[in-house]
N, C-alpha and C positions, 0 to 999 in steps of 0.2 A: 102574075102567076100563070105562067103559059100552059099550054098544053099538056105537055108531057106531067107536070107535077100536079097539075089539077086533077088527069087520070087516075096517076098513080094514090093519089092520096086518096079519091071518092074510094078507091077499092080499100087501103090501108083501114082509113078513120072508120068507114063503114063497117069492119070488122071488131074495132076498137068498141064503138056504141055499142054494141053487144055487152053482157053481160061480161064483164073481164074475167072476172072468174070464171065463169061457166066456159066461158071462150078458150080460156087456157086448159080446162081442162078436157074439152072437143079433141084441142090440139094435141094434147102431151099425155101420153101413156105414163101411168102411175112406174116405175119398177122400181126395185129392190132399194134402192136410199129410203134413207130418214124423209120426211114431210118437209115445206121449208119451214121455219119458223114465223112464218107468218104468210096470209094471202098475199099473192102476189097483182097488184089493179094496176094500171098506168093510165094517165089521163090528156088532156087538152090542156097546158096552160097557156096563158095570155103573156104576150109581148112585156106585156108591161111589170109581170110578175117575176120575168127573167130580167130585165132593166135593173130592176128594183134590189134584185139577188146579187147580181151580178157588180152592180154599182156601176151600172150605166155600160156595163162589157169592159171595164177599167182594164189598162195596160199590165198594171199592180197583182191584177187575180187572173190574168192569163197561166196556165199551166202546163199549156202543152201547146203544140201544133206542128199540120202532117201537110200533106198533098195538098188537100183538099175543105179538111176543116181546123179548126181553134178549138181548144176546152178551156174555160172558164171556171175555176171555185167561186161559188154560189152559196149565200145561207136565206134559207124562204123562211118564212113571217114568223112562221112555226118555230124557226131556228133548226132546223134539219140542211145538214152541211149536201150540198148537190154542184155534180158536177153537167157543165151545160156544153153540149155541145156545139156550134155554129160552122155550117158550113161556110168559108171564106168567101169576102166578100169579093174577090179576084176569081173563083169558084164557080160564084155564081148563076153567069153565064153559060159556063161547060158544059153541056147537056147528059156525055158521059158523066162527069162528078157529080151531077145533081143524081143521078139516075141511080150509082153507089151510092150514094149516100140516103137516098131511099130505100135501100138494095136493105141498108143494115139496118134503119126503121122495122121495114119488112121481117127479119129476121128477128132482132132483138125483141122486137115485140109478141114471140107467140112463143117465146119460152118463157121456165120458172125452173129455178134448183139455185140451191144453195153454193153452190162453187162457176155458178151463171151468173158475169153482170148483172143486175137488174134494171130494167129501164122504167123509170119512173114515170113517163109522158113525153109530148114531143107539142112544138109549137111552129107553126105556117106563116104567123104572122109578119111581115118583114124579114122575112128570108126561113131557112129548116134548122131547128133548133133538137138536139135528142136530148133528154138530162134524165141522169142517172145515178146514184148512191153515188158520193165524195169518197174516194179510196184514201182513209188517213194515213196510211201505211206505204202509201205507192206499189211500186211494181214490184216481184221477185230481183228483176234487173237492178233495179235502185239498191234494193239492199243487199245483196250476194256483190257490187261493187264497187259501193259509196265510200272508200277508205274514211269518210268520217262515221258512219255508220257501227253500230257492234257488229260482229262478225255473227251470221245466224245461226244455230243452232243444230247438232243434226237431229234433232225433234221438230223444229220447225223445218226442216228437209223434207225432211219423212214426212210430215205430214202434209205438207205444198207439195210433192209429190202423189201422195194417196187420193188427195182432194181434186187435183184438176184431172186427173184418171179418172175420177168417177164424174166431173163435170164434161168430160168429152166424149167419155159414155154415153152420158145422157143425151147429147145431143148428137151421140149418129145413132143412137141405139130408144134412146126415151122419147124423142118426137116423131109424131106421125109423118113429117115430112124428116127426111134425112138432113143432116146439114155437118157440112163439110165446112171448117174453118178457114183452111187456105193459110194457116197464120201464128201458129202457136209456135211461141217465145218468149221468155223470160218478163220483156218488156210487155205482152201483154197477157199477163196473169198477174191481175192486180190483187192487193193482201188488204184483209178488213181488218181491226183491232187488236182481233187474235189471233192472226195470222191463218185466217181462212183464204183458200184461194178463189179466185174467179174471174172466169177465163171471160176477157173485157174485145173490141176493139173487131168487130165485127163487120169491115170496110169489104175483105175480100170474099167473105163467106158465101157459100152459093147452097141452093135446094137443091139435093139429088133425088129423083122422083124414085122410086120405089124397081118399079121396072126396067131401072138403066141399072149399071153393071159401074159404071164409070163414066167419065163427062169430060171431054175435050175442050180444053179453054186455050183461049189467046186473048193479047198478049200473058208469058208469063210475067208474076206479081209474083212476092215475099223476100223474101232475104236470105241473103247468103249464108253457107253453113248449114241452114233449117230445110233448102228442099230435096225433096226428094228426088231420086234419077228419072221416073218416070214422068214428074212434074216437068221439072226441069230440063229434060229431052224431046218430048212429045206435048206436053201440054195436058196426061194426062190425068184426073183428078177421083179421087176416090178416098171412102174410109185411112186405109194404110198410106194416105199421104198426108193427111195429123197425125198417122203414128211412128210415121218417120220425125216428124218435127220433134215431139213429143219426144221417142229416144233420146235426141240430140237435149232435148231439155231436162234431162233426166243427169245426162250427164254434166251440163251446167251445176246443175244443185251440187251432186257428187264434187265435184270439182275443183267448181268456186272459178273457171277456167270460161271465157267467152266462144259462141260459137263460132271466129274469126279472131286471131289472136293479129297483134300488130305486125306479126311479120307474114299477114295473110295466109298464115295453113290453118285447116279450118280444125274444129276441135274431134271430128272422128279419127281425125289422122294423127291428129297427135295420141287419142284416147285406143285407138286398135291393139296396137300391142299390147299395152293393161289386160285391155278387156280377155283378149287370143290367151292370156301367162293365166290369168284371175289376180294379176299379183295390185293388192287392195292400196298396200301402202305407197305407190307409184300414183295412183289413178286419185286417192281422196284430194282435199283441200287441206295443205297443211294448218292451213290455220285453227283447225278443229283438234288438232294434236291426237290424241288419244279420246278426245268426247266424241267416238258415236259407235253406234251398234253395229259391230264385227256381221251377224245374219243380215239384217236388214241391208248392210252394204252391198251384200253380196248378192243378194237376190235385188238389189236396184240393178249394181252391175249386170246384170245375170238379164232380165227386162232390159235395159237399155242398148244389152248386144244385138237380141231379136229385135227389136224395131229397127235398128240403121241397117239390118240389111236391104243389098241391094237391090234383091227381087222382091218385090212386093207381095207375090203370092207365100212368103219365109215368113214375113215379119206376122204376126197376131193379131188380131183382132183389139179393139177396147176392152171389151169386155173381157178376152184373156188377160190380156195384161192387169188390168183391178183383181182378176183373182189371182194372177202369181205374187204382184204387191201385196197382197191380202193375210193369203193363206194358201196358197197353193202351193200344188210339189213343181217342187224344180227337177226336171226330168230331163239331161242332156241328151236322150236318149230321144225324146219322144217330138224333141225339135233339131234335130241330126238333118241338115241338108244332104243330100247328094252330092258325090265328090265334082260333077260338073257345074253344080250350083255354087259351091266353095269357092273355083276354081274363077266364077264369072265374079264376084266378091271384091270389085274391080274399084268402088265409086269413093274417090278420095280427091278433095281439092286443095293437093299438097300446095300450089302455088297459085294463088289465086290472081299474081300478076300480073301471069303468062298471057289468064283469061280474060280478065279488064280492057289489056291493051286492044284487043280484037273488037272491042266497040264500046270507047270511053267514058261517049257522049251517052250512052245508055245504061250504064251502070256507075252511075258515079255519084248516087245517094245515099246517104248514110241514115240509122237510127239515131237520132238524137241521145239515145240513153246507154243502148248495145256496144255503138259506135261500130255495129258490125254492115258491110257491103250490102246492099240492098235493093234490087230490081227495082226502077224506078215506077211506078204506081201510082193511081187518085187514089189511092186507100192506105198513104204510111200509116201509121201504129200514131193513135194518138192517145195521151194518158198522163194523168197526174204525172209531172216530175217531184222527186221530195228536192 
């Protein structure tokens, strides 16, 4: 085990070895959401436990693979299904990838919320491993776009939108240390058996100290079609980075379309005319027919239009998003932008082919599930594939 790993794990595990429930209570402030149905804890697993649970990390149990890790389905002795995320052998010698893996441990180990994927524990013997609850229904992306699965109902989509907003509001406001996820998208929202959404994959997440208004990050990492303008052009990250991506996620739930289609046209560019004119029928997923609540749909459309604004200052916070989604008054006047700002609303990836030709080597990775072009990252999305 190298020096980086030893020093980082000593700090992370010294926190974990205190009473886990007490540690979580200190790190996270209670907010208006209902308390979790269980008292979350995490522990250190032995390598033998995980080896046995995954049948020796057998290839048949591999359910996901990314830039620095592999995910295996496993069953613990008590019958509990788990997802074991392992630092890939090819990435183990890469200090940056190892650091990113440890960053994810340090982030998810100190959060607890029904709409955030729960960390069950870790293992540092013979490599680095994270252990999570296994998502029986897979990701929102798989459920939306897999033609072999039933069409998601409007009730399910609306519940996923509200639940994801709650989880994201918690990451921004509920924890003592603000967490910016940086990769909110349908393939990173997992679903429980009753379609409760859980935000997962914190490989790109960053802490943001309370005294900082934003953070400048390089290199730029994430998924085309979901990147906020200020992040893509200047590397500026704050809560509004996630708000923008959440707006794209809402559009995907509403329309059933991917963030970037086969012709490389962005979902935002396609949806803007419908959002501007308030044309419900043009935007909603045709597979739903008339099976949606018109009032809820208009509310989601309004919130999405606010979230994907090019100017970060004119996007709502996740607290405001959640209020609007649940019951808040929809006031066009309150959110009216100055004419100058409206003229600058030109953030559209109408043709990603032109962009990608500028640097094909750096932008040729694709998320396995969403098929959306992704900027090269040492922390690609890893999630169970259905």
